[in-house]
C-alpha positions as protocol buffer text, in pm:
chain_id: "A"
residue {
  index: 1
  type: MET
  ca { x: 14460 y: 11238 z: 17773 }
}
residue {
  index: 2
  type: LYS
  ca { x: 14558 y: 11582 z: 17656 }
}
residue {
  index: 3
  type: ARG
  ca { x: 14730 y: 11433 z: 17349 }
}
residue {
  index: 4
  type: PHE
  ca { x: 14409 y: 11239 z: 17267 }
}
residue {
  index: 5
  type: PHE
  ca { x: 14199 y: 11559 z: 17265 }
}
residue {
  index: 6
  type: VAL
  ca { x: 14457 y: 11727 z: 17042 }
}
residue {
  index: 7
  type: ALA
  ca { x: 14434 y: 11432 z: 16802 }
}
residue {
  index: 8
  type: LEU
  ca { x: 14054 y: 11457 z: 16792 }
}
residue {
  index: 9
  type: ALA
  ca { x: 14068 y: 11828 z: 16723 }
}
residue {
  index: 10
  type: ALA
  ca { x: 14313 y: 11770 z: 16439 }
}
residue {
  index: 11
  type: LEU
  ca { x: 14086 y: 11502 z: 16294 }
}
residue {
  index: 12
  type: GLY
  ca { x: 13785 y: 11737 z: 16308 }
}
residue {
  index: 13
  type: LEU
  ca { x: 13980 y: 12008 z: 16135 }
}
residue {
  index: 14
  type: ALA
  ca { x: 14089 y: 11766 z: 15862 }
}
residue {
  index: 15
  type: ALA
  ca { x: 13727 y: 11656 z: 15809 }
}
residue {
  index: 16
  type: ALA
  ca { x: 13614 y: 12016 z: 15782 }
}
residue {
  index: 17
  type: VAL
  ca { x: 13887 y: 12091 z: 15529 }
}
residue {
  index: 18
  type: ALA
  ca { x: 13796 y: 11776 z: 15332 }
}
residue {
  index: 19
  type: THR
  ca { x: 13425 y: 11870 z: 15331 }
}
residue {
  index: 20
  type: ALA
  ca { x: 13507 y: 12220 z: 15212 }
}
residue {
  index: 21
  type: GLN
  ca { x: 13725 y: 12081 z: 14935 }
}
residue {
  index: 22
  type: ASP
  ca { x: 13455 y: 11831 z: 14832 }
}
residue {
  index: 23
  type: PHE
  ca { x: 13193 y: 12106 z: 14823 }
}
residue {
  index: 24
  type: LYS
  ca { x: 13425 y: 12326 z: 14618 }
}
residue {
  index: 25
  type: LYS
  ca { x: 13468 y: 12041 z: 14371 }
}
residue {
  index: 26
  type: ALA
  ca { x: 13089 y: 11994 z: 14353 }
}
residue {
  index: 27
  type: VAL
  ca { x: 13045 y: 12366 z: 14278 }
}
residue {
  index: 28
  type: GLU
  ca { x: 13312 y: 12349 z: 14006 }
}
residue {
  index: 29
  type: THR
  ca { x: 13143 y: 12048 z: 13851 }
}
residue {
  index: 30
  type: PHE
  ca { x: 12806 y: 12226 z: 13857 }
}
residue {
  index: 31
  type: ASN
  ca { x: 12954 y: 12538 z: 13698 }
}
residue {
  index: 32
  type: ALA
  ca { x: 13116 y: 12326 z: 13428 }
}
residue {
  index: 33
  type: GLY
  ca { x: 12774 y: 12182 z: 13352 }
}
residue {
  index: 34
  type: ALA
  ca { x: 12621 y: 12527 z: 13331 }
}
residue {
  index: 35
  type: THR
  ca { x: 12895 y: 12634 z: 13089 }
}
residue {
  index: 36
  type: THR
  ca { x: 12856 y: 12323 z: 12874 }
}
residue {
  index: 37
  type: LEU
  ca { x: 12475 y: 12340 z: 12866 }
}
residue {
  index: 38
  type: GLU
  ca { x: 12454 y: 12555 z: 12554 }
}
residue {
  index: 39
  type: THR
  ca { x: 12688 y: 12338 z: 12346 }
}
residue {
  index: 40
  type: ASN
  ca { x: 12644 y: 11982 z: 12473 }
}
residue {
  index: 41
  type: LYS
  ca { x: 12336 y: 11907 z: 12682 }
}
residue {
  index: 42
  type: THR
  ca { x: 12424 y: 11540 z: 12727 }
}
residue {
  index: 43
  type: GLU
  ca { x: 12763 y: 11625 z: 12874 }
}
residue {
  index: 44
  type: ALA
  ca { x: 12608 y: 11900 z: 13087 }
}
residue {
  index: 45
  type: LEU
  ca { x: 12353 y: 11651 z: 13221 }
}
residue {
  index: 46
  type: ALA
  ca { x: 12634 y: 11416 z: 13328 }
}
residue {
  index: 47
  type: GLN
  ca { x: 12809 y: 11704 z: 13504 }
}
residue {
  index: 48
  type: PHE
  ca { x: 12494 y: 11812 z: 13689 }
}
residue {
  index: 49
  type: ARG
  ca { x: 12442 y: 11457 z: 13807 }
}
residue {
  index: 50
  type: ALA
  ca { x: 12804 y: 11431 z: 13918 }
}
residue {
  index: 51
  type: ALA
  ca { x: 12776 y: 11764 z: 14103 }
}
residue {
  index: 52
  type: MET
  ca { x: 12463 y: 11643 z: 14283 }
}
residue {
  index: 53
  type: ALA
  ca { x: 12637 y: 11321 z: 14389 }
}
residue {
  index: 54
  type: GLU
  ca { x: 12940 y: 11516 z: 14515 }
}
residue {
  index: 55
  type: ALA
  ca { x: 12727 y: 11770 z: 14703 }
}
residue {
  index: 56
  type: ALA
  ca { x: 12521 y: 11495 z: 14862 }
}
residue {
  index: 57
  type: LEU
  ca { x: 12836 y: 11370 z: 15037 }
}
residue {
  index: 58
  type: CYS
  ca { x: 12894 y: 11711 z: 15193 }
}
residue {
  index: 59
  type: GLU
  ca { x: 12733 y: 11857 z: 15501 }
}
residue {
  index: 60
  type: GLY
  ca { x: 12583 y: 12198 z: 15548 }
}
residue {
  index: 61
  type: GLU
  ca { x: 12311 y: 12421 z: 15412 }
}
residue {
  index: 62
  type: GLU
  ca { x: 12504 y: 12523 z: 15101 }
}
residue {
  index: 63
  type: ALA
  ca { x: 12556 y: 12161 z: 14999 }
}
residue {
  index: 64
  type: ALA
  ca { x: 12183 y: 12093 z: 15043 }
}
residue {
  index: 65
  type: GLU
  ca { x: 12102 y: 12397 z: 14830 }
}
residue {
  index: 66
  type: LEU
  ca { x: 12333 y: 12271 z: 14555 }
}
residue {
  index: 67
  type: VAL
  ca { x: 12164 y: 11929 z: 14559 }
}
residue {
  index: 68
  type: ALA
  ca { x: 11825 y: 12102 z: 14532 }
}
residue {
  index: 69
  type: LYS
  ca { x: 11950 y: 12316 z: 14242 }
}
residue {
  index: 70
  type: CYS
  ca { x: 12069 y: 12004 z: 14057 }
}
residue {
  index: 71
  type: LYS
  ca { x: 11733 y: 11837 z: 14109 }
}
residue {
  index: 72
  type: GLU
  ca { x: 11569 y: 12146 z: 13967 }
}
residue {
  index: 73
  type: ILE
  ca { x: 11784 y: 12165 z: 13653 }
}
residue {
  index: 74
  type: ILE
  ca { x: 11827 y: 11794 z: 13564 }
}
residue {
  index: 75
  type: PRO
  ca { x: 11463 y: 11724 z: 13453 }
}
residue {
  index: 76
  type: GLY
  ca { x: 11462 y: 12033 z: 13232 }
}
residue {
  index: 77
  type: THR
  ca { x: 11795 y: 11937 z: 13077 }
}
residue {
  index: 78
  type: LEU
  ca { x: 11663 y: 11590 z: 13001 }
}
residue {
  index: 79
  type: MET
  ca { x: 11357 y: 11749 z: 12840 }
}
residue {
  index: 80
  type: SER
  ca { x: 11579 y: 11969 z: 12621 }
}
residue {
  index: 81
  type: ILE
  ca { x: 11767 y: 11659 z: 12505 }
}
residue {
  index: 82
  type: ALA
  ca { x: 11439 y: 11487 z: 12421 }
}
residue {
  index: 83
  type: LYS
  ca { x: 11323 y: 11785 z: 12216 }
}
residue {
  index: 84
  type: GLU
  ca { x: 11648 y: 11788 z: 12020 }
}
residue {
  index: 85
  type: GLN
  ca { x: 11600 y: 11418 z: 11945 }
}
residue {
  index: 86
  type: ILE
  ca { x: 11245 y: 11487 z: 11826 }
}
residue {
  index: 87
  type: ASN
  ca { x: 11364 y: 11767 z: 11596 }
}
residue {
  index: 88
  type: GLU
  ca { x: 11624 y: 11528 z: 11454 }
}
residue {
  index: 89
  type: ALA
  ca { x: 11348 y: 11268 z: 11393 }
}
residue {
  index: 90
  type: ASN
  ca { x: 11529 y: 11030 z: 11631 }
}
residue {
  index: 91
  type: TYR
  ca { x: 11196 y: 10916 z: 11771 }
}
residue {
  index: 92
  type: ASP
  ca { x: 11299 y: 10598 z: 11952 }
}
residue {
  index: 93
  type: SER
  ca { x: 11570 y: 10782 z: 12144 }
}
residue {
  index: 94
  type: ALA
  ca { x: 11327 y: 11065 z: 12218 }
}
residue {
  index: 95
  type: LEU
  ca { x: 11071 y: 10821 z: 12358 }
}
residue {
  index: 96
  type: ALA
  ca { x: 11335 y: 10660 z: 12582 }
}
residue {
  index: 97
  type: THR
  ca { x: 11447 y: 11002 z: 12705 }
}
residue {
  index: 98
  type: LEU
  ca { x: 11090 y: 11116 z: 12771 }
}
residue {
  index: 99
  type: ALA
  ca { x: 11026 y: 10802 z: 12974 }
}
residue {
  index: 100
  type: GLU
  ca { x: 11333 y: 10892 z: 13179 }
}
residue {
  index: 101
  type: VAL
  ca { x: 11210 y: 11251 z: 13211 }
}
residue {
  index: 102
  type: LYS
  ca { x: 10882 y: 11128 z: 13360 }
}
residue {
  index: 103
  type: THR
  ca { x: 11061 y: 10909 z: 13614 }
}
residue {
  index: 104
  type: VAL
  ca { x: 11317 y: 11171 z: 13717 }
}
residue {
  index: 105
  type: ALA
  ca { x: 11065 y: 11456 z: 13723 }
}
residue {
  index: 106
  type: ALA
  ca { x: 10835 y: 11254 z: 13947 }
}
residue {
  index: 107
  type: GLU
  ca { x: 11125 y: 11169 z: 14179 }
}
residue {
  index: 108
  type: TYR
  ca { x: 11239 y: 11532 z: 14197 }
}
residue {
  index: 109
  type: GLU
  ca { x: 10880 y: 11667 z: 14217 }
}
residue {
  index: 110
  type: ALA
  ca { x: 10911 y: 11862 z: 13891 }
}
residue {
  index: 111
  type: THR
  ca { x: 10540 y: 11831 z: 13815 }
}
residue {
  index: 112
  type: GLU
  ca { x: 10529 y: 12069 z: 13517 }
}
residue {
  index: 113
  type: VAL
  ca { x: 10815 y: 11889 z: 13341 }
}
residue {
  index: 114
  type: ALA
  ca { x: 10652 y: 11551 z: 13409 }
}
residue {
  index: 115
  type: ALA
  ca { x: 10323 y: 11676 z: 13262 }
}
residue {
  index: 116
  type: GLU
  ca { x: 10499 y: 11813 z: 12952 }
}
residue {
  index: 117
  type: ALA
  ca { x: 10673 y: 11479 z: 12897 }
}
residue {
  index: 118
  type: ALA
  ca { x: 10345 y: 11290 z: 12928 }
}
residue {
  index: 119
  type: GLU
  ca { x: 10188 y: 11522 z: 12671 }
}
residue {
  index: 120
  type: LEU
  ca { x: 10479 y: 11491 z: 12427 }
}
residue {
  index: 121
  type: ILE
  ca { x: 10498 y: 11110 z: 12422 }
}
residue {
  index: 122
  type: PRO
  ca { x: 10183 y: 11047 z: 12211 }
}
residue {
  index: 123
  type: ASN
  ca { x: 10291 y: 11328 z: 11978 }
}
residue {
  index: 124
  type: VAL
  ca { x: 10624 y: 11155 z: 11921 }
}
residue {
  index: 125
  type: TYR
  ca { x: 10449 y: 10825 z: 11846 }
}
residue {
  index: 126
  type: LEU
  ca { x: 10226 y: 11012 z: 11601 }
}
residue {
  index: 127
  type: ARG
  ca { x: 10528 y: 11160 z: 11423 }
}
residue {
  index: 128
  type: LYS
  ca { x: 10701 y: 10824 z: 11418 }
}
residue {
  index: 129
  type: GLY
  ca { x: 10394 y: 10654 z: 11274 }
}
residue {
  index: 130
  type: SER
  ca { x: 10350 y: 10919 z: 11005 }
}
residue {
  index: 131
  type: THR
  ca { x: 10714 y: 10883 z: 10900 }
}
residue {
  index: 132
  type: LEU
  ca { x: 10684 y: 10503 z: 10881 }
}
residue {
  index: 133
  type: LEU
  ca { x: 10357 y: 10527 z: 10689 }
}
residue {
  index: 134
  type: LYS
  ca { x: 10521 y: 10754 z: 10434 }
}
residue {
  index: 135
  type: ALA
  ca { x: 10806 y: 10501 z: 10407 }
}
residue {
  index: 136
  type: LYS
  ca { x: 10545 y: 10224 z: 10351 }
}
residue {
  index: 137
  type: ASP
  ca { x: 10640 y: 10042 z: 10670 }
}
residue {
  index: 138
  type: PHE
  ca { x: 10274 y: 9972 z: 10740 }
}
residue {
  index: 139
  type: ALA
  ca { x: 10329 y: 9731 z: 11029 }
}
residue {
  index: 140
  type: GLY
  ca { x: 10562 y: 9974 z: 11205 }
}
residue {
  index: 141
  type: ALA
  ca { x: 10327 y: 10265 z: 11143 }
}
residue {
  index: 142
  type: ALA
  ca { x: 10029 y: 10071 z: 11280 }
}
residue {
  index: 143
  type: ALA
  ca { x: 10225 y: 9979 z: 11593 }
}
residue {
  index: 144
  type: ALA
  ca { x: 10312 y: 10346 z: 11654 }
}
residue {
  index: 145
  type: PHE
  ca { x: 9955 y: 10467 z: 11598 }
}
residue {
  index: 146
  type: LYS
  ca { x: 9823 y: 10198 z: 11835 }
}
residue {
  index: 147
  type: GLU
  ca { x: 10045 y: 10349 z: 12105 }
}
residue {
  index: 148
  type: VAL
  ca { x: 9885 y: 10688 z: 12039 }
}
residue {
  index: 149
  type: THR
  ca { x: 9531 y: 10549 z: 12066 }
}
residue {
  index: 150
  type: ALA
  ca { x: 9624 y: 10373 z: 12391 }
}
residue {
  index: 151
  type: LEU
  ca { x: 9761 y: 10698 z: 12539 }
}
residue {
  index: 152
  type: THR
  ca { x: 9498 y: 10933 z: 12394 }
}
residue {
  index: 153
  type: PRO
  ca { x: 9184 y: 10726 z: 12321 }
}
residue {
  index: 154
  type: GLU
  ca { x: 8988 y: 11031 z: 12206 }
}
residue {
  index: 155
  type: ASP
  ca { x: 9231 y: 11118 z: 11927 }
}
residue {
  index: 156
  type: GLY
  ca { x: 9030 y: 11060 z: 11610 }
}
residue {
  index: 157
  type: GLN
  ca { x: 9322 y: 11141 z: 11381 }
}
residue {
  index: 158
  type: ALA
  ca { x: 9529 y: 10862 z: 11539 }
}
residue {
  index: 159
  type: TYR
  ca { x: 9250 y: 10611 z: 11474 }
}
residue {
  index: 160
  type: LEU
  ca { x: 9221 y: 10737 z: 11117 }
}
residue {
  index: 161
  type: LEU
  ca { x: 9594 y: 10693 z: 11055 }
}
residue {
  index: 162
  type: LEU
  ca { x: 9585 y: 10355 z: 11226 }
}
residue {
  index: 163
  type: GLY
  ca { x: 9304 y: 10249 z: 10995 }
}
residue {
  index: 164
  type: GLN
  ca { x: 9496 y: 10367 z: 10689 }
}
residue {
  index: 165
  type: SER
  ca { x: 9806 y: 10177 z: 10799 }
}
residue {
  index: 166
  type: LEU
  ca { x: 9612 y: 9858 z: 10861 }
}
residue {
  index: 167
  type: LEU
  ca { x: 9435 y: 9890 z: 10526 }
}
residue {
  index: 168
  type: GLN
  ca { x: 9766 y: 9931 z: 10346 }
}
residue {
  index: 169
  type: GLY
  ca { x: 9902 y: 9634 z: 10538 }
}
residue {
  index: 170
  type: GLY
  ca { x: 9611 y: 9412 z: 10436 }
}
residue {
  index: 171
  type: ASN
  ca { x: 9441 y: 9392 z: 10776 }
}
residue {
  index: 172
  type: THR
  ca { x: 9090 y: 9486 z: 10662 }
}
residue {
  index: 173
  type: ASP
  ca { x: 8905 y: 9381 z: 10978 }
}
residue {
  index: 174
  type: GLY
  ca { x: 9144 y: 9576 z: 11200 }
}
residue {
  index: 175
  type: ALA
  ca { x: 9121 y: 9874 z: 10967 }
}
residue {
  index: 176
  type: VAL
  ca { x: 8740 y: 9875 z: 10979 }
}
residue {
  index: 177
  type: GLU
  ca { x: 8749 y: 9870 z: 11360 }
}
residue {
  index: 178
  type: ALA
  ca { x: 8993 y: 10163 z: 11373 }
}
residue {
  index: 179
  type: LEU
  ca { x: 8812 y: 10363 z: 11106 }
}
residue {
  index: 180
  type: THR
  ca { x: 8476 y: 10306 z: 11274 }
}
residue {
  index: 181
  type: LYS
  ca { x: 8621 y: 10457 z: 11592 }
}
residue {
  index: 182
  type: ALA
  ca { x: 8765 y: 10747 z: 11391 }
}
residue {
  index: 183
  type: ASP
  ca { x: 8421 y: 10806 z: 11240 }
}
residue {
  index: 184
  type: GLU
  ca { x: 8264 y: 10806 z: 11586 }
}
residue {
  index: 185
  type: LEU
  ca { x: 8518 y: 11070 z: 11689 }
}
residue {
  index: 186
  type: GLY
  ca { x: 8418 y: 11295 z: 11399 }
}
residue {
  index: 187
  type: GLU
  ca { x: 8684 y: 11223 z: 11135 }
}
residue {
  index: 188
  type: GLU
  ca { x: 8496 y: 11277 z: 10808 }
}
residue {
  index: 189
  type: GLN
  ca { x: 8764 y: 11109 z: 10598 }
}
residue {
  index: 190
  type: ALA
  ca { x: 8695 y: 10786 z: 10785 }
}
residue {
  index: 191
  type: LYS
  ca { x: 8353 y: 10766 z: 10620 }
}
residue {
  index: 192
  type: LYS
  ca { x: 8506 y: 10770 z: 10273 }
}
residue {
  index: 193
  type: LEU
  ca { x: 8759 y: 10503 z: 10364 }
}
residue {
  index: 194
  type: LEU
  ca { x: 8494 y: 10283 z: 10523 }
}
residue {
  index: 195
  type: SER
  ca { x: 8270 y: 10323 z: 10219 }
}
residue {
  index: 196
  type: THR
  ca { x: 8554 y: 10224 z: 9986 }
}
residue {
  index: 197
  type: THR
  ca { x: 8655 y: 9932 z: 10208 }
}
residue {
  index: 198
  type: TYR
  ca { x: 8304 y: 9787 z: 10217 }
}
residue {
  index: 199
  type: LEU
  ca { x: 8271 y: 9845 z: 9841 }
}
residue {
  index: 200
  type: LYS
  ca { x: 8581 y: 9634 z: 9776 }
}
residue {
  index: 201
  type: LYS
  ca { x: 8457 y: 9372 z: 10019 }
}
residue {
  index: 202
  type: GLY
  ca { x: 8123 y: 9360 z: 9837 }
}
residue {
  index: 203
  type: GLN
  ca { x: 8297 y: 9320 z: 9501 }
}
residue {
  index: 204
  type: ALA
  ca { x: 8501 y: 9028 z: 9632 }
}
residue {
  index: 205
  type: LEU
  ca { x: 8195 y: 8859 z: 9784 }
}
residue {
  index: 206
  type: LEU
  ca { x: 7995 y: 8904 z: 9465 }
}
residue {
  index: 207
  type: LYS
  ca { x: 8279 y: 8754 z: 9263 }
}
residue {
  index: 208
  type: ALA
  ca { x: 8283 y: 8460 z: 9503 }
}
residue {
  index: 209
  type: GLY
  ca { x: 7910 y: 8406 z: 9444 }
}
residue {
  index: 210
  type: LYS
  ca { x: 7808 y: 8513 z: 9793 }
}
residue {
  index: 211
  type: ASN
  ca { x: 7524 y: 8742 z: 9686 }
}
residue {
  index: 212
  type: ALA
  ca { x: 7353 y: 8797 z: 10020 }
}
residue {
  index: 213
  type: GLU
  ca { x: 7679 y: 8883 z: 10196 }
}
residue {
  index: 214
  type: ALA
  ca { x: 7782 y: 9102 z: 9904 }
}
residue {
  index: 215
  type: ILE
  ca { x: 7458 y: 9302 z: 9924 }
}
residue {
  index: 216
  type: GLU
  ca { x: 7505 y: 9348 z: 10299 }
}
residue {
  index: 217
  type: ALA
  ca { x: 7860 y: 9481 z: 10249 }
}
residue {
  index: 218
  type: LEU
  ca { x: 7754 y: 9709 z: 9965 }
}
residue {
  index: 219
  type: GLU
  ca { x: 7467 y: 9853 z: 10165 }
}
residue {
  index: 220
  type: GLN
  ca { x: 7714 y: 9914 z: 10445 }
}
residue {
  index: 221
  type: SER
  ca { x: 7930 y: 10102 z: 10194 }
}
residue {
  index: 222
  type: ASN
  ca { x: 7638 y: 10325 z: 10104 }
}
residue {
  index: 223
  type: SER
  ca { x: 7557 y: 10387 z: 10469 }
}
residue {
  index: 224
  type: TYR
  ca { x: 7884 y: 10582 z: 10495 }
}
residue {
  index: 225
  type: VAL
  ca { x: 7897 y: 10747 z: 10153 }
}
residue {
  index: 226
  type: GLU
  ca { x: 7646 y: 10671 z: 9879 }
}
residue {
  index: 227
  type: ASN
  ca { x: 7816 y: 10584 z: 9553 }
}
residue {
  index: 228
  type: GLY
  ca { x: 7698 y: 10468 z: 9214 }
}
residue {
  index: 229
  type: ASN
  ca { x: 7935 y: 10173 z: 9192 }
}
residue {
  index: 230
  type: ALA
  ca { x: 7787 y: 10020 z: 9505 }
}
residue {
  index: 231
  type: TYR
  ca { x: 7433 y: 10052 z: 9365 }
}
residue {
  index: 232
  type: MET
  ca { x: 7542 y: 9895 z: 9035 }
}
residue {
  index: 233
  type: LEU
  ca { x: 7686 y: 9596 z: 9220 }
}
residue {
  index: 234
  type: ILE
  ca { x: 7375 y: 9569 z: 9438 }
}
residue {
  index: 235
  type: ALA
  ca { x: 7162 y: 9564 z: 9123 }
}
residue {
  index: 236
  type: SER
  ca { x: 7378 y: 9289 z: 8979 }
}
residue {
  index: 237
  type: ALA
  ca { x: 7356 y: 9085 z: 9299 }
}
residue {
  index: 238
  type: GLN
  ca { x: 6977 y: 9133 z: 9321 }
}
residue {
  index: 239
  type: THR
  ca { x: 6937 y: 9029 z: 8958 }
}
residue {
  index: 240
  type: LYS
  ca { x: 7135 y: 8712 z: 9023 }
}
residue {
  index: 241
  type: ALA
  ca { x: 6912 y: 8646 z: 9322 }
}
residue {
  index: 242
  type: GLY
  ca { x: 6604 y: 8685 z: 9103 }
}
residue {
  index: 243
  type: LYS
  ca { x: 6486 y: 8997 z: 9285 }
}
residue {
  index: 244
  type: SER
  ca { x: 6389 y: 9221 z: 8992 }
}
residue {
  index: 245
  type: ALA
  ca { x: 6216 y: 9495 z: 9192 }
}
residue {
  index: 246
  type: GLN
  ca { x: 6517 y: 9542 z: 9421 }
}
residue {
  index: 247
  type: ALA
  ca { x: 6752 y: 9538 z: 9123 }
}
residue {
  index: 248
  type: ILE
  ca { x: 6547 y: 9809 z: 8949 }
}
residue {
  index: 249
  type: GLU
  ca { x: 6554 y: 10029 z: 9261 }
}
residue {
  index: 250
  type: ALA
  ca { x: 6931 y: 9993 z: 9281 }
}
residue {
  index: 251
  type: TYR
  ca { x: 6969 y: 10087 z: 8914 }
}
residue {
  index: 252
  type: LYS
  ca { x: 6749 y: 10391 z: 8973 }
}
residue {
  index: 253
  type: LYS
  ca { x: 6969 y: 10501 z: 9261 }
}
residue {
  index: 254
  type: TYR
  ca { x: 7273 y: 10462 z: 9037 }
}
residue {
  index: 255
  type: LEU
  ca { x: 7117 y: 10696 z: 8780 }
}
residue {
  index: 256
  type: GLU
  ca { x: 7026 y: 10947 z: 9051 }
}
residue {
  index: 257
  type: LEU
  ca { x: 7389 y: 10963 z: 9159 }
}
residue {
  index: 258
  type: SER
  ca { x: 7534 y: 10942 z: 8805 }
}
residue {
  index: 259
  type: PRO
  ca { x: 7279 y: 11101 z: 8568 }
}
residue {
  index: 260
  type: ASN
  ca { x: 7545 y: 11184 z: 8309 }
}
residue {
  index: 261
  type: ALA
  ca { x: 7722 y: 10851 z: 8320 }
}
residue {
  index: 262
  type: LYS
  ca { x: 7838 y: 10712 z: 7985 }
}
residue {
  index: 263
  type: ASN
  ca { x: 7636 y: 10397 z: 8047 }
}
residue {
  index: 264
  type: ALA
  ca { x: 7319 y: 10582 z: 8151 }
}
residue {
  index: 265
  type: ALA
  ca { x: 7132 y: 10468 z: 7838 }
}
residue {
  index: 266
  type: ASP
  ca { x: 7245 y: 10108 z: 7900 }
}
residue {
  index: 267
  type: ILE
  ca { x: 7111 y: 10123 z: 8254 }
}
residue {
  index: 268
  type: MET
  ca { x: 6778 y: 10276 z: 8148 }
}
residue {
  index: 269
  type: PHE
  ca { x: 6733 y: 10002 z: 7888 }
}
residue {
  index: 270
  type: THR
  ca { x: 6818 y: 9740 z: 8152 }
}
residue {
  index: 271
  type: ILE
  ca { x: 6559 y: 9888 z: 8389 }
}
residue {
  index: 272
  type: ALA
  ca { x: 6293 y: 9891 z: 8116 }
}
residue {
  index: 273
  type: ALA
  ca { x: 6366 y: 9536 z: 8002 }
}
residue {
  index: 274
  type: THR
  ca { x: 6383 y: 9403 z: 8360 }
}
residue {
  index: 275
  type: ALA
  ca { x: 6055 y: 9573 z: 8450 }
}
residue {
  index: 276
  type: GLN
  ca { x: 5888 y: 9445 z: 8133 }
}
residue {
  index: 277
  type: LYS
  ca { x: 5999 y: 9090 z: 8210 }
}
residue {
  index: 278
  type: ALA
  ca { x: 5872 y: 9123 z: 8566 }
}
residue {
  index: 279
  type: GLY
  ca { x: 5533 y: 9251 z: 8449 }
}
residue {
  index: 280
  type: ASP
  ca { x: 5587 y: 9607 z: 8572 }
}
residue {
  index: 281
  type: LYS
  ca { x: 5450 y: 9779 z: 8259 }
}
residue {
  index: 282
  type: ALA
  ca { x: 5442 y: 10127 z: 8407 }
}
residue {
  index: 283
  type: THR
  ca { x: 5815 y: 10129 z: 8487 }
}
residue {
  index: 284
  type: ALA
  ca { x: 5895 y: 9961 z: 8154 }
}
residue {
  index: 285
  type: LYS
  ca { x: 5706 y: 10231 z: 7958 }
}
residue {
  index: 286
  type: GLU
  ca { x: 5860 y: 10513 z: 8164 }
}
residue {
  index: 287
  type: TYR
  ca { x: 6217 y: 10404 z: 8089 }
}
residue {
  index: 288
  type: TYR
  ca { x: 6159 y: 10304 z: 7727 }
}
residue {
  index: 289
  type: GLN
  ca { x: 6025 y: 10656 z: 7672 }
}
residue {
  index: 290
  type: LYS
  ca { x: 6342 y: 10802 z: 7829 }
}
residue {
  index: 291
  type: LEU
  ca { x: 6548 y: 10626 z: 7563 }
}
residue {
  index: 292
  type: ALA
  ca { x: 6429 y: 10851 z: 7280 }
}
residue {
  index: 293
  type: GLY
  ca { x: 6729 y: 11000 z: 7107 }
}
residue {
  index: 294
  type: THR
  ca { x: 6967 y: 10732 z: 7232 }
}
residue {
  index: 295
  type: LYS
  ca { x: 7121 y: 10431 z: 7062 }
}
residue {
  index: 296
  type: TYR
  ca { x: 6831 y: 10227 z: 7201 }
}
residue {
  index: 297
  type: ALA
  ca { x: 6562 y: 10451 z: 7048 }
}
residue {
  index: 298
  type: ALA
  ca { x: 6446 y: 10201 z: 6785 }
}
residue {
  index: 299
  type: GLN
  ca { x: 6436 y: 9908 z: 7026 }
}
residue {
  index: 300
  type: ALA
  ca { x: 6256 y: 10115 z: 7286 }
}
residue {
  index: 301
  type: GLU
  ca { x: 5995 y: 10233 z: 7033 }
}
residue {
  index: 302
  type: ALA
  ca { x: 5932 y: 9872 z: 6927 }
}
residue {
  index: 303
  type: GLN
  ca { x: 5886 y: 9759 z: 7286 }
}
residue {
  index: 304
  type: LEU
  ca { x: 5651 y: 10047 z: 7358 }
}
residue {
  index: 305
  type: LYS
  ca { x: 5431 y: 9933 z: 7069 }
}
residue {
  index: 306
  type: THR
  ca { x: 5435 y: 9581 z: 7216 }
}
residue {
  index: 307
  type: LEU
  ca { x: 5336 y: 9711 z: 7554 }
}
């Protein structure tokens, strides 16, 4: 019996020595990580994780403190790696690292680090999208900007960039939806893009002979930013539809917006002739009189005598 107790005591002593040695190794691994941190964060991260695993196998208050210290430093180290990846424009790797940061920080109760990661993720998608847009990868850019709008739905700039990407990629309907949202969120540039988009749509519809739809699109263009080209096309569409009064009003709006246009005299003569044909003598006289001193002066004077 006495020999048995001696054996147990020896075993306990061996375990204590082994635990002390294991803890010493964990401390050495942690210190190696701290030394490596300035030069190689990825290697340092692996060492901190190894130190935590080694310390977790040890007993005692010091071992528990070392585990806690590793849990404190690992999320921040991961965040530093992510920031380096962002600075190197390695956005996909940065996004993967930030996702890991969120998971680890939540597990280790590092709330500030988790919040910083959540805030950085849409910014990384925004940078990625901007880089792809510049490289004319419109589909890739649109996909990145969609991620931003999903994460930060009140980001007007993201919707604006999404709209630009979709426009460049030929997705007009999707672009209009994104740009409309950007406009609602106060992005002034969205109005110009929407106006131009509806102008082009109106031109295409007019060319296809769809006058009513063309007028609707062109009026939509003017609802965002009034422009002379839209009014000229509306006048053309209204003329084709036999609506002289509406055509004249559109031509007038064109002249209001472009009083010094090279074709101003042409438009005034068109207004006068259209009004005369429609029986609107007052408008016809007014615009024939405005043609004095222009290339239409003789024709205008003759028509005034007729009237």
